[in-house]
N, C-alpha and C positions, 0 to 999 in steps of 0.2 A: 769429336765426331768422327766415326770411322767412315772411310770412303770405300765404295764398292769397287771391285776389280774393273778396270777400264775407265774409271773416272778421270784419272790423271792423263791417260792416253787421249781421251776425248778433249780435255782442256788444251793439251799440247797441240792436238790436231786443229782446233779452232784457231789458236794463235798462229800456227804455221799457214793455214789457209788464208787468214786475213793478211798476213805478211806477203804471201804470194800474190794475192789480189792487188795489193798496193803496188807491188813491183810490176805487175802486169800493166797497171795504169800508167806508171812512170815510163815503161818501155814503149808506150804508144805516143809519147811526147814528140818524137821525130815526125810523126804524121801531120801534126798541126803546127809545129814550130821548126825553126832551123837548128835545133839542138841535135848534136850527134852523140849518141850514147854507145858504150861498148856492148857487144853482143852478150856479155855476161848477164845483163838485165833480162834478156829473153830466157836464158837458162834458169835464172833465179825465180822467174815467174812460174816455173813448173812446180814450185813449192805448193801451189794451190792444190794440185792433184795429189801430191804426197800427203798434205794435211787432210784432204777428204778421205783418203785411204786410212789414215790414222783414226779418224772419227769412226769410220765403218768398223774397223777392227775393235775399237773400244766398245762400240755398241754391241757387237757380237759377243765379246767377253762378258759384258754386263748381262746380256740376255741369257747366256749359258749359265751364269751364276744364279740368276733368278729362277730359271727352270729347275736347276738342281735343288734349290731351296724348297721349291714347291713340291718336288717329288719326295723330299725328306719329310715334309710336313704331312703329306698324304700317307706315306708309309707309317709314320708314327701314329696317325689317327686310326689306322686300320687295326 
């Protein structure tokens, strides 16, 4: 099965966003417990935004590809 352009980027973005969300939850532990975490967890929780950007770029690539395919079909039909 052939994958459309952007499919792999969307999947990687989802994985990155979920990892970032989990790290964000872990980085909130010091607010409710006495656990001290390194500030690296705050930096890694920014993966959520990076993953979201990856998803948007993948969707844009997929949409451009679909639009080009529709133009090609319309041109061939005329």
